[in-house]
C-alpha positions in Angstrom: 46.5 0.4 -9.5 48.9 0.6 -7.4 51.5 2.8 -6.1 54.7 2.0 -8.2 52.6 -0.1 -10.9 53.3 0.7 -14.3 50.5 1.1 -16.6 51.3 -0.1 -20.3 50.6 1.9 -23.2 47.9 -0.1 -24.1 45.8 0.9 -21.3 42.3 3.5 -22.5 43.5 6.8 -21.3 39.6 8.2 -21.0 39.0 8.1 -17.4 35.5 10.1 -17.4 32.9 12.5 -20.4 31.9 15.6 -19.8 28.5 16.0 -21.2 26.7 19.3 -20.7 23.3 21.2 -21.9 22.3 24.6 -22.0 19.8 26.9 -23.6 21.3 27.7 -26.1 25.8 27.2 -27.4 27.1 30.4 -25.0 25.3 28.8 -22.1 26.3 24.9 -22.8 30.1 26.4 -23.7 29.3 28.3 -19.7 28.1 25.5 -18.1 31.4 23.4 -19.3 33.7 25.9 -19.0 32.3 26.0 -15.3 32.3 22.0 -15.1 36.3 21.8 -15.8 37.2 24.4 -13.3 35.6 21.6 -10.6 37.0 18.5 -12.1 39.9 18.0 -9.9 42.6 15.0 -11.1 45.8 14.7 -9.2 49.0 12.2 -10.0 48.0 11.7 -13.7 48.1 14.6 -16.4 45.0 15.2 -18.3 43.6 16.9 -21.4 41.4 18.5 -19.4 44.0 22.2 -19.3 43.7 22.2 -23.0 39.7 21.8 -23.2 39.0 24.2 -21.1 41.4 26.7 -22.8 39.5 25.8 -26.2 36.5 27.3 -24.4 37.7 30.0 -23.8 39.0 30.6 -27.5 37.0 33.6 -28.8 37.1 31.2 -32.4 35.7 28.4 -30.9 32.9 29.8 -29.3 31.9 31.9 -32.5 31.6 28.4 -34.1 34.4 29.5 -36.5 36.7 26.2 -36.5 37.8 23.6 -38.6 40.5 20.4 -37.9 43.4 22.8 -38.5 42.5 24.6 -35.4 45.3 22.5 -33.2 47.5 23.4 -36.0 46.9 26.8 -36.7 46.5 28.2 -33.1 49.4 25.6 -31.1 51.9 24.9 -33.6 54.7 24.6 -31.2 52.0 22.5 -28.7 49.9 23.8 -25.6 51.3 24.9 -22.6 49.1 25.5 -20.0 50.9 28.3 -18.1 50.7 29.9 -21.6 47.1 30.5 -21.6 46.0 33.7 -21.7 44.0 35.2 -18.6 41.0 38.5 -19.3 42.1 39.4 -15.5 45.3 38.5 -14.0 44.4 41.4 -10.7 41.8 38.8 -10.1 44.5 35.8 -9.3 46.8 37.7 -7.4 44.5 38.8 -5.6 43.3 35.0 -4.7 46.5 34.2 -4.3 46.8 37.1 -1.6 43.8 35.6 -0.4 45.1 32.0 0.3 48.4 33.4 1.7 46.4 35.8 4.6 44.4 33.0 5.5 47.1 30.5 6.1 49.5 33.0 7.7 46.6 34.4 9.7 46.0 30.1 10.9 49.7 29.8 11.6 48.9 33.4 13.9 46.5 31.3 16.2 48.9 28.3 16.8 48.6 27.7 20.3 51.9 27.3 22.5 54.0 30.3 20.2 56.3 32.4 23.0 55.0 35.2 24.2 56.1 38.9 23.5 57.0 37.0 19.7 53.3 37.2 18.6 53.6 38.4 14.6 51.8 41.7 13.2 50.3 40.4 9.8 51.1 42.8 6.9 48.3 44.4 4.8 50.7 44.9 1.6 51.9 42.4 -0.2 53.5 42.5 -3.8 52.2 39.1 -6.3 54.6 37.5 -8.6 52.8 36.2 -11.0 54.1 35.4 -15.2 57.0 38.0 -14.6 54.9 40.7 -13.5 55.1 42.3 -9.9 51.6 42.8 -8.8 51.6 44.6 -5.6 48.3 44.6 -4.1 46.2 46.0 -0.7 44.6 44.0 1.6 41.9 44.5 4.0 39.4 42.2 6.3 35.9 42.4 6.2 33.1 40.2 7.0 33.5 36.7 5.2 36.9 37.6 3.5 38.7 40.2 2.6 38.6 43.9 0.0 42.1 43.3 -2.1 43.2 45.8 -4.6 45.6 45.0 -7.2 46.3 48.0 -9.2 43.7 50.2 -10.1 40.9 46.8 -9.5 39.2 46.1 -6.4 38.2 42.5 -5.5 35.6 41.8 -2.4 36.9 38.0 -2.0 34.3 36.2 0.2 35.3 32.6 0.9 35.2 29.6 3.7 38.3 28.3 1.9 40.3 26.2 3.9 43.9 24.4 3.4 43.4 20.9 2.3 40.3 21.2 -0.3 41.8 21.8 -3.8 38.3 24.0 -4.9 38.7 27.2 -4.0 34.9 28.7 -4.2 32.8 31.3 -3.0 32.2 34.6 -4.5 34.3 38.1 -6.3 32.9 41.1 -6.6 29.5 39.3 -6.3 29.7 36.9 -9.0 30.5 32.8 -8.0 34.1 31.7 -8.4 35.7 28.2 -8.6 39.0 27.2 -9.3 41.7 25.1 -8.2 44.5 26.5 -5.4 47.1 24.4 -3.6 49.2 25.6 -1.6 53.2 25.0 -2.8 55.9 27.0 -0.3 55.3 30.9 -0.8 53.5 29.8 -4.0 50.2 28.7 -4.8 49.4 26.7 -8.1 46.1 27.9 -9.7 44.2 26.2 -12.0 41.8 28.4 -13.6 40.6 28.3 -17.7 42.7 25.9 -18.2 45.6 28.0 -16.9 47.9 26.6 -14.8 50.3 29.4 -13.0 52.1 29.7 -9.8 52.6 32.9 -8.0 54.5 33.7 -5.2 53.2 36.1 -2.8 55.4 38.0 -1.0 56.1 41.4 1.4 57.3 44.3 -0.8 61.3 43.8 0.6 61.1 40.5 -0.1 60.1 40.7 -3.9 62.7 43.9 -4.1 65.6 41.6 -2.6 64.4 38.5 -5.1 64.0 41.0 -8.3 68.0 41.2 -7.4 68.9 37.7 -7.5 70.8 36.1 -10.7 67.7 34.1 -12.6 68.5 30.3 -12.8 68.5 29.1 -16.6 67.5 25.4 -17.3 69.5 23.4 -18.9 69.9 23.1 -22.6 68.5 20.2 -23.8 68.4 21.5 -27.8 71.2 18.7 -28.2 69.2 15.5 -27.8 65.9 13.9 -29.2 63.1 13.8 -26.7 60.6 11.1 -26.8 57.4 13.9 -26.8 54.9 11.0 -25.5 55.2 8.1 -23.5 55.2 5.1 -25.7 56.9 2.1 -27.1 60.0 2.6 -29.6 59.7 1.2 -33.0 62.4 2.3 -34.6 66.0 4.1 -34.5 66.4 5.5 -37.9 69.6 6.5 -37.6 73.4 5.0 -36.4 76.4 6.9 -34.4 78.2 9.2 -36.3 76.0 10.0 -38.8 75.1 13.2 -40.5 71.2 14.1 -41.0 69.5 16.8 -42.2 66.3 19.2 -41.2 63.7 16.8 -41.5 65.6 13.3 -42.3 63.4 10.5 -40.1 65.1 9.8 -36.4 62.8 7.5 -34.9 59.4 5.9 -34.7 57.0 5.7 -31.4 53.9 3.9 -31.0 51.4 5.5 -28.9 47.4 4.8 -28.2 47.5 2.1 -31.9 49.0 5.1 -33.7 53.0 5.0 -35.4 54.6 8.8 -34.7 57.8 10.1 -37.0 60.0 11.9 -34.9 62.3 13.9 -37.6 65.1 16.3 -37.2 64.6 19.6 -36.9 68.0 20.8 -38.2 71.3 19.6 -39.5 73.3 17.6 -37.2 75.7 14.8 -36.9 74.5 12.2 -34.2 76.9 11.5 -31.2 75.3 8.8 -29.5 71.9 6.6 -29.2 70.2 6.6 -26.0 67.3 4.6 -26.2 67.2 0.6 -28.3 63.7 0.1 -29.9 61.8 -2.1 -28.4 61.9 -0.3 -25.2 59.4 1.6 -23.7 59.5 5.2 -23.2 58.3 7.6 -20.7 57.8 12.0 -21.6 60.5 13.8 -22.6 63.1 10.8 -22.4 66.5 11.4 -23.9 66.1 8.8 -27.3 69.6 10.4 -29.4 72.7 13.3 -28.3 73.6 15.7 -31.3 77.3 16.8 -31.2 
């Protein structure tokens, strides 16, 4: 492949297989979770977050699952940002650790004007999942001692910027997750969860809470392609009244035809894609009045 090149829908999307073994089922699942936490892939989407979340699900871990598992537990589809995590304070603490490492590196930059040294605060607020987590940090040998709520995390790590794998120990237990800086945010990937906590001073967090919320654009009037594929058929025309459940279009992907149906009654206002065209994820196909 090359930058700017187009990958055909007939390209085999499997890039790797993960095979683990352990003393029993629980041990094998644990090993597979650890391996997925350390699997770094960028530039394309993959099903690794779903696999990692699946390996955390109690029903899967118990062996009590069947082919209806996805329809039962993910009826609206899988969203990596909504994967439950049993310790959000740990994620907030790791984000704080990374933020402080970035600041301390910036403070040591040579050639700075004298008299403008920065005092690095110890108190921070982490915005994560719509909540604020006040944290307090203290330096210790090889890392930080970070308090979040009533929990304390002793984080020891030699992590540096440019390395997407954050490894080390937290409270004596080995840890591996993926961390990348994105402005004030730090994208963290752990056990299938994708989050971007923001680490801010208490003053900045207080001011941010007063800012009006920017709502995403309303796309409910459009039929969007749920996957990349070939648009085989547009089954409606402009001005047509459609009923909920009526066929709207057919997309071919991975040698399978996927029928897109109306979720509610409506009237077709415009057709934005023609049969035979290649579609990307979330590309608009139809517009309703």
